[in-house]
C-alpha positions in Angstrom: -79.5 73.8 68.6 -77.0 74.0 65.9 -76.8 76.3 62.8 -75.7 73.5 60.5 -76.5 75.3 57.4 -74.3 78.2 58.2 -71.6 76.1 59.5 -71.6 73.6 56.5 -71.4 76.7 54.0 -68.4 77.9 55.9 -66.7 74.8 55.9 -67.4 74.6 52.1 -65.5 77.9 51.4 -62.2 76.1 51.8 -61.0 78.8 54.3 -60.3 76.3 57.0 -56.9 75.6 58.0 -55.6 72.4 59.7 -54.8 72.2 63.4 -51.6 70.4 64.1 -51.9 66.7 64.5 -52.6 65.5 68.2 -51.9 62.1 69.6 -54.0 62.4 72.8 -57.2 64.2 73.8 -55.1 66.3 76.1 -52.9 67.5 73.3 -55.8 68.0 71.0 -57.4 70.3 73.9 -54.1 72.3 74.2 -54.0 72.8 70.6 -57.7 73.7 70.5 -57.3 76.2 73.5 -54.2 78.0 71.5 -56.2 78.2 68.3 -59.2 79.7 70.3 -57.4 82.4 71.9 -55.4 83.1 68.8 -58.7 84.1 67.2 -59.7 86.2 70.4 -62.6 83.8 71.1 -63.8 83.1 74.8 -65.2 79.7 75.9 -68.4 81.5 76.1 -68.2 82.6 72.4 -67.5 79.1 71.2 -70.2 77.6 73.6 -72.8 80.0 72.1 -71.8 79.0 68.5 -71.8 75.3 69.2 -75.1 75.4 71.4 -73.7 73.9 74.3 -72.5 74.8 77.9 -69.2 76.8 78.5 -68.0 73.8 80.7 -68.2 71.5 77.7 -65.6 73.6 75.6 -63.5 73.6 78.8 -63.7 69.9 79.0 -62.6 69.6 75.3 -59.7 72.0 76.1 -58.9 69.6 79.3 -58.9 66.6 77.2 -61.9 65.1 78.8 -64.4 63.0 77.1 -67.0 64.8 74.9 -69.1 63.6 72.0 -67.5 63.5 68.7 -70.3 65.7 67.2 -69.7 68.4 69.9 -65.9 68.4 69.0 -66.8 68.7 65.1 -69.0 71.6 65.9 -66.3 73.2 68.1 -63.8 73.0 65.3 -66.2 74.5 63.0 -66.9 77.2 65.4 -63.1 78.1 64.9 -63.3 77.7 61.1 -61.4 74.3 61.4 -62.4 70.8 59.9 -61.5 67.3 60.3 -59.9 65.9 57.2 -60.4 62.4 56.5 -58.0 60.7 54.2 -58.4 57.4 52.5 -55.6 55.2 53.7 -55.3 51.4 53.9 -53.5 50.1 56.8 -52.5 46.5 57.1 -53.4 44.8 60.3 -49.6 44.2 61.0 -48.9 48.0 60.9 -51.5 48.9 63.5 -49.1 49.2 66.4 -47.1 51.6 64.2 -50.2 53.6 63.4 -50.9 53.8 67.1 -47.3 54.9 67.9 -46.5 51.7 69.6 -43.6 49.5 68.9 -44.4 45.9 68.5 
């Protein structure tokens, strides 16, 4: 289903560029759509690379609930990746982290 070896190799080249930060699934989907179109890729192109249905990619772009592995694979299909930073948050700062004021 997934061509993990080639996707992992493409991620290891450090050619990935970050997608702007999104606060909601809908914002993420809108950013993803812009990135996909900027690369000249169709929903079908991405779905074929990921090994899923075209509707699944449309669901990502609409901000609907899709499995995290599918989202990661869809990002990799655009040459993007998720960066995980080691940051420690104190429990009292969680509202700030989530964008809520206490």
